[in-house]
C-alpha positions in Angstrom: 115.9 132.5 103.2 115.4 136.7 102.1 116.2 137.2 98.5 117.2 141.0 96.8 118.1 142.6 93.8 119.0 146.2 92.8 117.9 145.1 89.3 114.9 144.0 87.7 115.7 140.4 87.3 114.9 137.0 88.9 117.4 135.7 92.0 117.2 131.3 92.1 117.3 130.6 96.5 119.2 127.0 96.3 118.7 124.1 98.7 121.3 121.4 99.6 121.7 118.7 102.1 125.5 116.4 102.7 123.6 113.1 104.4 125.8 111.5 107.6 129.8 110.5 106.3 128.5 106.4 106.3 126.4 107.2 103.8 129.1 107.4 101.4 127.2 110.0 99.1 128.8 112.7 97.2 129.5 116.1 100.0 126.5 118.0 98.7 123.1 117.0 97.4 120.2 119.6 95.2 117.2 118.9 97.4 114.9 121.8 96.2 115.1 125.5 95.0 112.7 128.0 94.0 112.3 131.2 91.1 111.3 134.6 92.7 111.3 137.3 90.2 111.6 141.3 91.9 111.3 144.3 91.1 114.4 146.8 91.5 114.5 146.8 95.5 112.3 144.5 96.0 113.3 141.5 98.6 110.9 138.6 99.5 111.2 135.8 101.9 110.3 132.4 100.4 110.1 129.0 102.5 110.7 125.6 101.4 109.9 122.7 102.4 112.0 119.3 102.0 109.9 116.3 103.2 112.3 113.6 103.7 109.4 110.7 102.5 109.1 112.5 99.1 109.4 110.6 95.3 113.1 111.9 95.0 114.0 110.4 98.1 116.2 113.8 99.0 117.9 112.3 102.5 117.4 108.4 101.1 120.0 106.3 99.7 118.9 103.4 98.2 120.2 99.7 100.2 120.5 97.2 97.2 120.4 94.3 100.4 116.9 95.3 100.9 115.9 96.6 97.4 114.1 99.9 98.8 115.6 103.1 100.5 117.2 104.1 103.9 117.6 107.6 105.3 120.5 106.9 107.0 121.0 108.2 111.2 123.0 111.2 112.1 123.5 114.7 111.1 122.3 116.2 108.0 123.9 119.7 107.3 121.8 121.7 105.3 123.0 124.8 102.8 121.2 127.7 101.7 122.1 129.8 98.7 122.1 130.9 95.0 124.2 128.4 94.1 126.9 125.2 95.1 129.5 127.6 95.3 127.9 131.0 96.9 125.7 128.6 100.0 125.0 131.7 102.8 123.0 129.9 105.0 123.9 126.4 106.9 122.9 124.8 109.6 122.3 121.1 111.2 119.7 118.5 111.4 119.4 115.7 113.1 117.6 112.8 112.1 
């Protein structure tokens, strides 16, 4: 994501994931964010990696019967923006 500001300040890029509907989870889950400080007129490209096997289980749900985290199979929607109400990029991944 490329972020830019007209005045000196900071911008926070946020990544949200929607799990497959079979997971029965809320519509969006914040799975990553990064704050960058910018000078007036500056822009910066940032990269964020969302690891499905990370300790915070960004793509997982708790399976109480198996007593373990599982990542549901299916399509995940990915959204990027500077708030949950301003998501300017979107895509889909399949697992």
